C-alpha positions in Angstrom: 3.7 -1.4 -11.2 5.4 0.9 -13.6 5.4 -1.6 -16.3 1.9 -2.6 -15.8 0.7 1.0 -15.7 2.5 1.8 -18.9 0.7 -1.1 -20.7 -2.6 0.0 -19.2 -2.7 -3.4 -17.4 -2.4 -2.5 -13.7 -6.0 -3.7 -12.9 -7.1 -3.9 -9.4 -4.1 -3.5 -7.2 -4.0 -2.5 -3.5 -0.6 -1.4 -2.2 -0.5 -1.1 1.6 2.8 0.6 2.6 3.8 1.0 6.2 6.5 3.4 7.3 7.7 5.1 10.4 7.5 8.6 8.9 6.1 10.3 5.8 9.6 10.8 4.3 10.3 7.1 4.7 7.7 6.0 2.1 9.8 4.7 -0.8 8.7 6.1 -4.3 5.9 8.0 -2.5 5.4 10.7 -5.2 5.4 8.3 -8.1 3.0 5.9 -6.2 0.7 8.8 -5.5 0.7 9.8 -9.1 0.0 6.3 -10.3 -3.0 6.1 -7.8 -4.3 9.5 -8.8 -4.2 8.7 -12.5 -6.9 6.1 -12.3 -4.6 3.2 -13.2 -6.4 0.8 -10.9 -3.9 1.2 -8.0 -5.3 1.9 -4.6 -2.5 3.2 -2.4 -2.9 2.9 1.5 0.0 4.5 3.4 0.1 3.8 7.1 2.5 5.8 9.2 3.7 5.0 12.7 4.0 8.7 13.5 0.4 9.5 12.4 -1.5 10.6 15.5 -4.8 9.7 13.8 -3.9 6.0 13.4 -2.4 3.0 15.2 1.2 2.3 14.7 2.5 -0.9 13.3 1.1 -3.6 11.1 -1.4 -6.3 12.1 -3.9 -8.4 10.4 -7.0 -6.6 11.7 -5.7 -3.3 10.3 -5.0 -4.9 6.9 -8.4 -6.5 6.9 -10.0 -3.0 7.5 -8.2 -1.5 4.6 -8.4 -4.4 2.2 -11.3 -6.6 3.3 -10.8 -9.2 0.6 -7.1 -9.5 1.1 -7.3 -13.3 1.8 -8.9 -13.8 -1.7 -6.2 -11.8 -3.4 -2.7 -12.7 -4.5 -0.7 -11.2 -1.7 2.9 -10.3 -1.3 4.5 -9.3 2.0 8.0 -8.1 2.7 9.5 -6.5 5.8 11.4 -7.3 9.0 11.2 -10.7 10.5 8.5 -9.8 12.9 6.1 -9.4 10.0 
């Protein structure tokens, strides 16, 4: 993401990051800056301890945040349960 942003070639990227707590979001401040800078990055942070939202990851939640996820090139990493 850094390299693409530096070249002005980030395009239409949606990053959905799930974490247990706000402090667990890796590179949070840098990702927020990239998203706020109008680089094309849309950042969706989902926190298990957020009382306003459901905990965990599932396809329905992903589809609500990124309706066209099935048509995008998609990368997923995480524990085996994912």
